[in-house]
C-alpha positions in Angstrom: 6.4 141.1 87.3 3.9 138.4 88.1 0.9 138.0 85.8 -2.6 139.4 86.5 -4.9 137.4 88.9 -8.6 137.1 88.3 -11.3 136.8 90.9 -11.8 133.2 89.9 -8.1 132.4 90.6 -8.5 133.8 94.1 -11.7 132.0 94.7 -10.2 128.7 93.8 -7.0 129.3 95.9 -9.0 130.3 99.0 -11.7 127.6 98.8 -11.5 125.3 101.8 -12.5 122.3 99.7 -9.6 122.8 97.4 -7.3 123.3 100.4 -8.4 120.0 102.0 -8.0 118.3 98.7 -4.4 119.6 98.3 -3.7 118.4 101.9 -4.7 114.9 101.1 -2.5 114.8 98.1 0.4 116.2 100.1 0.0 113.4 102.7 0.3 110.7 99.9 3.3 112.5 98.4 5.4 112.0 101.5 3.7 108.9 103.0 6.4 106.5 101.9 9.3 108.5 103.2 10.8 108.0 106.7 10.4 110.5 109.4 14.1 111.2 109.3 14.0 111.7 105.5 11.2 114.2 105.8 13.1 116.0 108.6 16.2 116.2 106.4 14.1 117.7 103.5 12.5 120.1 105.9 15.9 121.2 107.1 17.3 121.5 103.6 14.4 123.9 102.7 15.5 126.2 105.5 19.2 126.0 104.5 19.2 125.8 100.7 16.9 128.4 99.1 17.6 127.3 95.5 16.6 123.7 96.4 13.5 125.1 98.2 12.4 127.3 95.2 13.3 124.9 92.4 12.6 121.6 93.9 9.7 122.3 96.4 8.0 125.4 95.2 8.4 124.4 91.6 10.1 127.3 89.9 11.9 125.1 87.3 12.9 128.0 85.0 15.4 129.3 87.6 19.1 129.2 86.6 21.5 127.5 89.0 24.2 130.1 88.0 22.1 133.4 88.2 19.3 132.5 90.6 21.3 130.2 92.6 23.8 133.0 93.2 21.1 135.5 94.0 19.3 133.1 96.4 22.5 132.1 98.1 23.4 135.9 98.6 19.9 136.5 100.1 20.5 133.6 102.5 24.1 134.7 103.4 23.1 138.3 104.1 20.1 137.7 106.3 21.8 139.6 109.1 21.7 142.8 107.0 18.9 145.2 108.0 18.6 146.9 104.6 19.2 145.3 101.3 18.9 146.5 97.7 18.3 144.0 94.9 18.4 145.4 91.3 18.0 143.0 88.4 17.2 143.5 84.8 13.5 143.1 83.8 12.2 139.5 83.3 15.1 138.0 85.3 12.8 136.4 88.0 13.9 139.0 90.8 10.4 138.9 92.3 10.2 135.0 92.3 13.5 134.9 94.2 13.5 137.9 96.5 9.8 138.5 97.1 8.4 134.9 96.9 11.0 132.3 97.7 12.9 134.3 100.3 9.7 135.5 101.9 8.1 132.1 102.2 11.4 130.7 103.5 11.2 133.4 106.4 8.1 131.5 107.7 9.7 128.1 107.9 10.8 126.9 111.5 14.4 127.8 111.9 15.3 129.1 115.4 19.0 129.3 114.6 18.4 131.9 111.8 19.1 135.6 112.5 16.2 138.0 113.2 13.5 138.1 111.8 14.0 134.8 110.0 14.1 133.0 113.3 10.5 133.9 114.1 9.0 131.2 111.8 5.2 131.4 111.4 5.1 134.3 114.0 6.9 136.7 111.6 4.9 139.6 110.3 5.6 140.6 106.7 4.5 143.5 104.5 4.5 143.3 100.7 4.7 146.6 98.9 4.4 147.6 95.3 3.7 150.6 93.2 0.0 149.8 93.4 -2.0 147.8 96.0 -3.2 145.6 93.1 0.4 144.7 92.4 1.2 143.7 95.9 -2.0 141.6 95.9 -0.5 139.6 93.0 2.6 139.0 95.1 0.3 137.7 97.9 -1.5 135.5 95.5 1.7 133.9 94.3 2.7 133.2 97.9 -0.8 132.2 99.1 -1.1 129.3 96.5 1.9 127.5 98.0 0.2 127.4 101.4 -3.1 126.3 100.0 -2.6 124.3 96.8 1.1 123.1 96.5 1.2 119.5 97.8 5.0 119.4 97.8 5.2 122.3 100.2 2.1 121.5 102.3 3.2 117.9 102.8 6.6 119.1 104.3 5.1 121.8 106.4 1.5 120.8 107.3 1.7 123.0 110.4 1.8 126.1 108.1 -1.3 125.3 106.1 -4.1 127.8 106.9 -7.7 127.1 107.2 -10.3 129.5 105.7 -12.5 128.8 108.7 -9.8 130.0 111.2 -7.3 132.3 109.6 -7.6 135.6 107.7 -7.4 134.8 104.0 -8.3 137.3 101.3 -6.8 139.3 98.4 -5.0 141.6 100.7 -3.8 139.5 103.6 -2.9 136.0 104.6 -2.6 134.6 108.1 -1.0 131.1 108.7 -1.3 129.0 111.8 0.9 130.5 114.6 1.4 130.5 118.4 0.9 134.2 118.9 -2.0 136.5 118.2 -1.4 139.7 116.4 -3.5 142.5 114.8 -1.2 142.0 111.7 -1.6 138.9 109.5 1.5 136.9 108.5 1.5 138.6 105.2 0.0 142.0 104.5 -0.1 144.3 101.4 0.3 147.9 100.7 0.6 150.2 97.6 2.8 153.4 97.5 1.3 156.1 99.6 -0.8 153.6 101.6 -1.0 153.6 105.4 -0.6 150.5 107.6 -3.5 151.6 109.9 -1.6 151.0 113.0 0.0 147.8 111.9 3.6 147.1 112.1 6.0 144.4 110.7 9.2 142.5 111.1 10.1 142.2 107.4 9.1 144.6 104.6 9.6 143.6 101.0 9.2 146.6 98.7 9.2 145.3 95.1 8.8 147.5 91.9 7.5 150.5 94.0 8.8 152.9 91.3 7.3 152.9 87.8 6.6 155.1 84.7 4.3 157.4 86.7 7.0 158.4 89.1 9.5 158.6 86.3 7.4 161.0 84.2 5.9 163.1 87.0 8.0 165.1 89.5 5.0 165.4 91.8 4.5 161.6 91.8 8.2 161.1 92.4 8.4 163.4 95.3 5.3 161.8 96.9 6.9 158.4 96.5 10.1 159.4 98.0 8.5 161.0 101.0 6.5 157.8 101.5 9.6 155.7 101.2 11.6 157.9 103.7 8.9 157.1 106.3 8.9 153.3 105.7 10.8 152.6 108.9 7.6 153.8 110.8 6.1 150.4 109.7 8.6 148.5 111.7 7.7 146.8 115.0 11.3 147.2 116.2 13.1 149.9 114.3 16.5 148.7 115.6 16.1 145.1 114.4 13.4 144.7 111.8 14.4 144.4 108.1 13.6 145.9 104.7 14.4 144.7 101.2 14.1 147.1 98.3 13.7 145.1 95.0 13.4 146.5 91.6 14.7 147.6 88.2 16.2 151.0 87.4 14.0 153.6 85.8 15.9 156.9 85.9 18.8 158.5 87.7 16.6 160.2 90.2 14.4 157.0 91.0 13.8 155.6 94.4 16.8 153.3 94.1 19.2 156.1 93.6 17.6 157.9 96.4 17.8 154.8 98.7 21.6 154.4 98.0 22.1 158.1 98.9 19.9 157.9 102.0 21.1 154.6 103.5 24.6 154.7 102.4 26.8 151.8 103.7 23.9 150.5 105.8 22.2 149.2 102.7 23.8 146.1 101.2 23.5 146.0 97.4 23.1 143.2 94.8 23.1 144.8 91.3 23.3 142.9 88.1 23.5 143.9 84.4 21.9 141.9 81.6 25.5 141.2 80.2 28.6 140.9 82.4 32.2 140.2 81.7 33.7 136.9 82.7 37.3 136.2 83.7 38.3 136.0 80.1 36.9 139.6 79.5 34.0 138.5 77.3 30.6 139.9 78.1 27.9 137.2 78.4 24.2 137.2 79.3 23.7 136.4 82.9 20.4 134.6 82.1 21.5 132.9 78.9 18.8 130.3 79.2 16.2 133.0 78.4 18.3 135.8 76.6 20.6 136.1 73.6 21.6 138.9 71.2 18.6 138.1 68.9 16.1 138.2 71.7 17.2 141.7 72.9 17.8 143.2 69.4 14.5 145.2 69.5 14.8 146.1 73.2 18.2 147.8 72.5 16.7 150.2 70.0 15.3 152.2 72.9 18.5 153.4 74.5 16.8 154.9 77.5 14.8 151.8 78.5 17.7 149.5 77.6 20.2 151.4 79.8 17.8 151.7 82.8 15.9 148.4 82.8 18.3 146.0 81.4 21.8 147.4 82.1 20.7 148.9 85.4 22.5 152.1 84.7 20.3 154.9 83.4 23.4 157.1 82.9 24.9 154.8 80.3 24.6 156.3 76.7 22.1 159.0 77.9 24.2 161.7 79.5 24.8 164.6 77.0 27.7 166.4 78.5 31.2 164.9 78.1 32.9 164.4 81.6 36.3 165.5 79.9 34.7 169.0 79.6 34.8 169.6 83.3 37.3 172.2 84.6 37.9 172.9 88.3 39.2 175.9 90.3 40.1 176.0 94.0 40.2 178.7 96.6 43.6 180.0 97.7 42.5 182.8 99.9 39.2 184.4 101.0 38.9 186.4 97.7 41.4 184.6 95.4 40.9 181.4 93.2 43.3 179.4 91.1 42.8 177.1 88.2 44.8 175.1 85.6 43.5 176.4 82.3 45.2 173.9 80.0 47.5 176.7 78.5 49.9 176.6 81.4 51.0 173.2 82.7 53.3 174.6 85.5 51.7 177.7 87.0 47.9 177.9 87.6 45.8 180.9 86.7 45.2 183.1 89.8 42.3 185.5 89.9 40.9 187.8 92.5 37.1 187.7 92.8 37.2 191.6 92.9 38.3 191.4 89.3 35.4 189.2 88.1 32.1 190.4 86.7 29.6 188.7 89.1 26.1 187.7 88.4 23.5 185.9 90.5 21.4 183.6 88.2 18.1 182.4 89.5 15.9 179.5 88.3 12.6 180.7 90.0 10.6 177.4 89.9 7.1 177.6 91.3 7.3 174.2 93.0 10.0 171.8 94.3 13.6 172.7 94.5 14.9 176.1 93.2 18.3 176.7 91.7 20.5 179.7 92.3 24.1 180.0 90.8 26.6 182.8 91.4 29.1 183.2 88.5 32.2 185.4 88.1 33.6 186.1 84.6 37.3 187.1 84.2 38.8 189.4 81.6 39.3 186.4 79.2 35.7 185.3 79.4 36.3 182.3 81.7 33.3 181.7 84.0 33.9 180.6 87.6 30.9 179.2 89.4 31.4 180.8 92.8 28.3 179.5 94.5 25.5 176.9 93.7 22.4 176.4 95.9 19.6 174.0 95.3 16.9 173.3 97.8 13.1 173.6 98.2 12.3 177.3 99.1 9.1 179.2 99.5 9.0 182.5 97.6 9.9 184.7 100.5 12.8 182.2 101.5 14.2 182.3 98.0 14.1 186.0 98.0 15.8 186.1 101.3 18.4 183.8 100.0 19.1 186.2 97.1 19.5 189.2 99.4 22.0 187.2 101.5 24.0 186.4 98.3 23.9 190.0 97.2 25.4 191.0 100.6 28.1 188.3 100.1 29.1 188.9 96.5 27.9 192.4 95.5 27.0 191.3 92.0 26.5 193.6 89.0 23.0 192.2 88.7 20.6 189.5 89.7 19.2 187.7 86.7 15.8 186.1 87.0 13.2 184.9 84.5 10.9 187.8 83.5 7.4 186.2 83.6 7.8 184.5 87.0 9.6 187.5 88.5 6.7 189.9 87.5 4.1 187.5 88.8 5.7 186.3 92.0 8.7 188.4 93.1 8.5 192.0 91.9 6.3 193.5 94.6 8.1 191.6 97.3 11.5 192.6 96.2 10.6 196.3 95.9 9.2 196.3 99.4 12.2 194.4 100.8 14.7 196.7 99.2 13.2 199.7 100.9 12.9 197.8 104.2 16.5 196.5 104.1 18.1 199.5 102.7 19.7 197.4 100.0 19.1 198.1 96.3 20.6 196.1 93.5 20.1 195.7 89.8 17.7 193.1 88.6 17.8 191.9 85.0 14.5 190.3 83.8 15.6 187.7 81.5 13.6 186.4 78.6 14.7 182.9 77.6 16.8 183.0 74.3 14.8 182.4 71.3 16.4 179.4 69.6 16.2 178.7 65.9 13.4 176.5 64.4 15.9 173.6 64.1 16.8 173.8 67.9 14.9 172.4 70.9 13.0 175.4 72.3 12.2 173.8 75.5 14.0 174.3 78.9 16.1 171.3 78.0 17.1 173.0 74.8 18.2 176.2 76.6 20.6 174.1 79.0 21.9 172.3 75.9 23.3 175.6 74.6 25.8 175.5 77.6 27.6 172.6 75.7 29.6 175.1 73.6 30.8 176.8 76.9 31.7 173.5 78.6 33.3 172.0 75.5 35.5 175.1 75.1 36.7 174.7 78.7 35.2 178.2 79.6 33.2 177.2 82.8 35.0 176.2 85.9 33.4 174.2 88.9 34.5 174.0 92.5 34.8 170.4 93.6 32.5 171.1 96.6 29.6 171.9 94.3 28.6 168.2 94.3 24.9 168.8 93.3 25.9 170.9 90.3 28.5 168.4 89.2 25.9 165.7 89.6 23.5 167.6 87.3 26.3 168.0 84.7 27.2 164.3 84.8 23.5 163.2 84.5 22.1 165.9 82.2 20.0 164.2 79.5 19.2 161.1 81.7 17.2 163.1 84.4 15.0 166.1 84.7 16.5 167.2 87.9 18.8 170.1 86.6 17.7 173.3 88.4 21.2 174.6 88.8 22.0 174.1 85.1 18.7 175.8 84.3 19.7 178.9 86.2 23.3 178.7 84.7 21.6 178.8 81.2 20.7 182.5 81.8 24.4 183.2 81.8 25.5 183.3 78.2 23.1 186.2 77.3 24.3 188.3 80.4 27.9 187.4 81.0 30.4 190.2 80.6 34.2 190.1 80.8 35.6 191.3 84.1 38.4 193.9 84.6 41.8 193.2 86.1 43.4 195.6 88.6 45.9 196.5 85.9 43.1 197.4 83.5 41.3 199.4 86.2 44.5 201.4 86.9 45.1 202.1 83.3 41.5 203.4 82.9 41.9 205.5 86.0 45.1 207.1 84.5 43.4 207.7 81.2 40.4 209.4 82.9 42.8 211.5 84.9 44.7 212.6 81.7 41.4 213.6 80.1 40.4 215.6 83.2 43.8 217.3 83.4 43.3 218.6 79.8 39.9 220.1 80.5 39.4 223.9 80.7 38.4 224.6 84.3 36.1 227.5 83.2 34.2 225.7 80.5 34.6 222.1 81.6 35.7 221.2 78.1 
């Protein structure tokens, strides 16, 4: 992240007298070089981003190995419309991807792919979590156009004038041959609107922070804004977007982007330490980091895994992947699974022999979770259905009625307080209207001991004993539930697991057909021995 910028810093950078002074210095700097030599250096700036950033813009702390590799990748992949750059914190990702690559996009280079071939006519949007943050990016870029003699001397045609071009804390316009409503560089914060402006190149750098990590509402707002980012393009088929940042959580905007854009988004993701060809892990930025420097950082496992390893899952997930068991459907009402007790023949169960429950997480906002479970005569729990999506109260109730008709459960289990407040009246009316009645168990969350976590998180943790004993079986198609299992402890998105946590207090063993037949015979025997006159 770039350092804060004061009003005095901006005043000096935008002052025309200072710009004119820097221009005179730039003329002296290259006055002794031949025209061919200057032309060669100009060309090198367009073709070699590390030379441009290190030698001309003056970022001398850049590492040839790390930042040379990143800048080379950015240059090679210019034809890709969507790119994701994830780097550990304090590794100069903004300097490379948001400053150097962005300034290079304005250099004259008609042979470059779109939009890097537009030169000074390109229109660029700089985005950050806050508008103030994007203004810091703009300051870092602006100072090269107005006070860096090395850059200004090579590209005098790009030096702006405060008397002619728009120059302020939020936008910068450089000399260009076309007139647009948009400046060359514009800024925006998350949730902001472009006010009718559109761009060829969008750089979103650190748009996800602790506010979005710690607040579901903030996160949902950010993701919706991000999903609409293409509306800021001038030509949606051709214009480009780079998403630059550091991981914060498993459900951050970067995970969302990977899921949304899929193969269309090219990825550059680095960890603070990576293994070489000899198998030994080394710091990728060893000029600035070593084991002693990160000793304190590593003590916060959550921050370390997310912001330095770029893998929020590492060391934070609480459920062991080895605990997962799977079943598969062999017929409309039959399932099979390998239980671990039989290597050759799988267990086969009819759903008619299972004790079926519908477990509901009645969240008041956001996504809701509904899980259908079936328990066999040995106490094994098969998850027959798992639904997670945003639903209004009446929609969720309708979903439950549909599941009742599909599975005919023993009961629907739903949290008592929310059911009484939101659902009770609606369900009673709908049961009469639809002619469909079913048992509802109003669950009260299990009271954990004083040594246990009494929160929602703690209730889900109690499932660990069932998972570890191999008593719960997933179907491979239940990807959202499996993702919640894999990531539990590293994310607060676990609505399906929250619904499943109502199970242990309400699960009962199912009855096999053989057991049912035996019971019927026993009942018949008792009835046959009764005195028809007395009933005894």
